[in-house]
C-alpha positions, -999 to 999 in steps of 0.1 A, spaced: 0 0 0 31 23 1 24 35 -35 -9 49 -23 -17 79 -2 -48 80 19 -67 113 23 -93 117 51 -115 146 62 -140 143 91 -174 159 96 -185 157 132 -220 165 147 -217 175 183 -250 178 201 -249 210 222 -256 209 260 -285 233 260 -318 227 280 -340 232 249 -339 229 211 -322 254 188 -353 270 175 -380 260 200 -386 255 237 -389 217 236 -367 197 259 -337 177 244 -335 152 273 -326 117 260 -349 87 264 -385 102 263 -413 83 246 -415 90 209 -429 125 199 -434 137 235 -407 163 231 -419 177 198 -439 210 198 -456 230 170 -423 244 158 -406 210 157 -434 194 137 -437 224 113 -473 234 119 -484 262 96 -478 297 109 -451 289 135 -417 307 135 -383 297 148 -366 316 176 -328 311 180 -315 297 213 -289 321 226 -271 293 246 -264 273 214 -246 304 200 -226 306 233 -215 270 227 -204 278 192 -184 308 204 -167 287 231 -157 261 205 -143 287 181 -122 302 209 -109 268 221 -96 259 186 -82 293 177 -108 300 150 -124 332 138 -159 340 151 -179 355 123 -193 389 134 -222 382 111 -234 347 101 -265 336 82 -289 307 86 -300 289 55 -326 263 44 -311 231 32 -339 215 11 -344 178 9 -374 155 14 -372 128 41 -400 115 63 -382 126 96 -379 162 83 -414 177 87 -406 211 71 -390 196 40 -358 215 48 -332 216 76 -321 250 90 -283 251 88 -256 275 79 -240 275 44 -221 304 30 -213 322 62 -207 298 92 -204 311 127 -169 295 132 -142 297 105 -108 281 105 -88 270 136 -75 235 143 -65 208 167 -31 193 175 -31 155 176 -5 129 186 -1 95 170 27 77 189 57 101 188 43 119 157 25 152 163 3 169 137 -20 199 133 -54 192 117 -69 223 102 -106 230 105 -126 245 76 -156 256 97 -181 248 124 -217 258 119 -249 256 139 -278 236 126 -308 216 138 -310 178 139 -337 158 120 -361 133 136 -355 96 136 -370 68 115 -378 37 135 -378 4 116 -373 -24 143 -407 -22 160 -429 -19 129 -434 -49 106 -434 -37 70 -438 -1 82 -416 28 95 -424 49 126 -412 85 129 -400 99 162 -396 137 161 -381 141 196 -347 148 180 -361 172 154 -346 206 162 -319 194 186 -290 219 184 -259 206 166 -225 221 159 -212 205 127 -174 206 128 -156 201 94 -119 195 89 -97 200 59 -86 167 42 -54 167 64 -54 132 78 -34 104 61 -43 73 80 -71 58 101 -49 62 132 -47 100 126 -85 102 120 -91 84 153 -66 105 171 -83 137 158 -118 123 167 -106 114 202 -90 149 207 -122 166 195 -144 144 217 -123 153 247 -123 190 239 -161 195 235 -166 178 268 -137 198 284 -153 231 275 -188 218 285 -206 222 252 -214 184 245 -217 154 268 -199 132 242 -222 103 246 -217 83 214 -242 56 222 -270 82 225 -259 100 193 -245 131 210 -212 128 191 -214 113 155 -186 113 129 -187 110 91 -154 102 74 -147 114 38 -121 89 24 -102 88 -8 -69 74 -21 -44 87 -47 -10 75 -60 18 89 -39 30 122 -55 -3 130 -72 -16 165 -64 -52 160 -73 -75 143 -48 -91 110 -56 -129 106 -56 -141 105 -21 -167 83 -4 -184 94 28 -188 68 56 -218 80 76 -227 79 113 -196 63 129 -205 61 166 -173 45 181 -136 50 176 -131 13 170 -156 12 142 -142 44 127 -107 27 124 -122 -5 110 -144 13 85 -117 35 72 -92 7 69 -117 -14 49 -128 15 27 -92 23 19 -84 -12 8 -116 -15 -11 -108 17 -31 -73 6 -39 -86 -28 -51 -112 -11 -73 -87 13 -89 -61 -15 -93 -86 -36 -112 -95 -8 -136 -128 4 -121 -135 40 -113 -145 52 -78 -179 69 -78 -187 95 -52 -212 79 -28 -224 78 8 -217 45 25 -225 28 57 -203 6 79 -216 -28 90 -198 -38 123 -210 -74 119 -192 -79 86 -165 -52 90 -174 -39 55 -188 -7 41 -217 -7 16 -231 19 -6 -262 37 6 -268 63 -21 -249 84 -46 -233 114 -29 -251 148 -32 -233 180 -38 -242 213 -22 -262 226 -52 -285 196 -49 -298 210 -17 -308 244 -31 -295 264 -1 -310 299 4 -311 322 34 -339 314 58 -364 343 56 -377 336 91 -344 342 108 -324 374 110 -286 372 105 -267 363 137 -245 391 149 -218 385 175 -200 416 189 -166 417 205 -182 423 239 -201 390 237 -169 371 227 -150 386 256 -178 376 280 -178 340 267 -140 338 268 -140 347 305 -162 316 311 -138 292 294 -118 268 316 -81 264 312 -76 245 280 -58 212 277 -26 225 260 -22 253 284 -27 229 313 -1 205 298 25 233 297 17 243 333 20 207 345 54 204 329 66 238 343 52 235 378 56 198 385 84 187 363 62 162 344 72 149 310 52 160 279 39 124 277 26 124 313 11 158 309 -7 148 278 -21 116 294 -33 135 325 -51 161 303 -67 135 280 -100 142 298 -113 170 320 -122 144 347 -87 131 349 -71 165 349 -94 177 377 -86 145 397 -49 151 394 -52 187 404 -73 178 435 -49 151 445 -18 174 442 -36 201 462 -42 176 490 -8 159 490 15 188 480 34 196 447 64 176 459 43 144 454 30 154 419 51 128 400 41 100 423 5 110 421 7 110 383 23 75 383 -5 61 405 -33 77 384 -18 65 351 -9 31 365 -28 15 394 -59 37 392 -62 37 354 -58 -1 352 -85 -7 378 -109 18 362 -104 2 328 -109 -33 342 -142 -22 358 -152 0 328 -156 30 351 -149 67 344 -126 85 368 -155 107 379 -171 76 394 -139 62 410 -145 46 444 -112 62 455 -115 100 456 -86 123 448 -81 132 486 -81 95 495 -54 88 469 -34 118 481 -35 104 517 -21 71 504 7 89 485 16 109 517 21 77 537 44 63 510 64 95 509 69 96 547 79 59 548 49 49 568 42 22 542 62 6 513 50 6 477 40 -31 482 19 -24 512 4 7 494 -11 -16 469 -29 -35 497 -42 -1 511 -53 9 476 -73 -24 473 -90 -17 506 -98 19 496 -113 6 463 -134 -19 482 -147 7 506 -130 -9 537 -120 25 551 -125 62 546 -87 71 547 -54 54 541 -45 61 577 -76 44 590 -68 12 570 -31 12 579 -41 15 616 -69 -11 615 -49 -37 596 -15 -30 613 2 -23 580 27 4 593 61 -2 579 89 -14 603 117 10 602 134 2 635 169 -10 625 172 -31 656 140 -50 649 149 -56 613 184 -67 622 170 -93 646 147 -107 619 176 -108 594 198 -128 619 170 -153 622 166 -155 584 204 -160 579 204 -188 605 175 -206 589 188 -202 553 225 -213 555 224 -228 520 214 -194 504 242 -177 524 267 -202 510 254 -197 475 256 -159 478 292 -161 490 300 -184 461 289 -156 437 252 -164 431 234 -130 431 200 -148 430 207 -161 465 207 -125 478 173 -119 463 160 -151 479 172 -139 513 156 -105 508 124 -123 500 126 -144 532 132 -113 553 102 -95 538 81 -126 542 91 -128 579 79 -92 584 47 -98 563 60 -72 539 61 -45 565 99 -40 567 114 -11 548 129 -28 517 158 -4 514 168 -11 550 165 -48 545 188 -46 515 214 -25 533 215 -46 565 217 -78 546 246 -66 526 263 -54 558 257 -88 575 270 -108 545 300 -85 540 286 -75 506 
């Protein structure tokens, strides 16, 4: 495949976290019975007029600021005309020629490789309803609860050159819209949906190949599988002398294949024209300044601060800011345990805690161990109250809710580390007397025998002796 270059652009629909729809007062809460959240505006009764939701505009401004884009001082809503049963008006209100957000981009990382993905635009629009096929034999039901749900459609330039880059971008965007609080990111509920435009061309060719759009990818794993299949399919078609035709395709997770859904439309097919019921959207500098003041510290700024203030590596800082929840957890733990323990806290969050959260399919926001609880555990490691080995036992007890604090668990279970040199020395004397063979082997040059003696000493203290002291005293006793 080295003679082919893959070209990918993504279009993402992020459902905005407003209380009501973009042009009506209906609720957008997920899970209601069909058509209970569709009012006269949503079902397009004659004589009703749309009214723009101000909070949806605030969400768009936040996004534009977060990606370094231009916020259009004047943008226009348009009617995108097409007929489909779940579109009662016969058109969708969207933005075409003048979108509210223009340009900007996102930095992504794939392994050691860093790349900047440019954005073309992000525009506000309403969602359509939903066609229901499963529960109706030979018929289709229409649920208009989603009709009018506010969306921000985010469109990239065709900058990505592999499925791995596309997934890295989608993950970064997914994290960002949640970070700034404009979208809950729930892919299962349809709050974050991606379409991938995929084409291939011979390496060195300037002109793009014919693209096919893979619609409604609702998981990162499916996105990677769909793009990889589509790329290989297009290469095979071209190699065998067949032309690629522009089309919209769907990915079937059961077969791992894409299949054509319809020929791909171009913009002129939709007969866009300005919506006469909506005034142009005007956004002044004062409004932008007001929204900017509400934005949280952004991931890249926080990464730089973690490196400067706590001496973390770029990799550690990137992992800890992969989600707002993880970043907040780290900040809270450092506040409780002190900046001197920041690196140890980072290691425990990325190691023991992340592994346990993944195993239990739990988000860090729902972690049974709170940030202050983890901080208390780290402090007891730092002051040599417990060893790293014992700390894992305390972590387990905290996870299982066996105590409110590390101190309480250490006290209740008698886990305090033995640091008394005299007590440790006495135990080592007993171990040496009981393991004469290992002593001989060590003196004969077998290093493994020393480790065996350390193990015996730790076993005799039930793991509570300070490992460093055990090592030092053993070496002293053995003349090492």
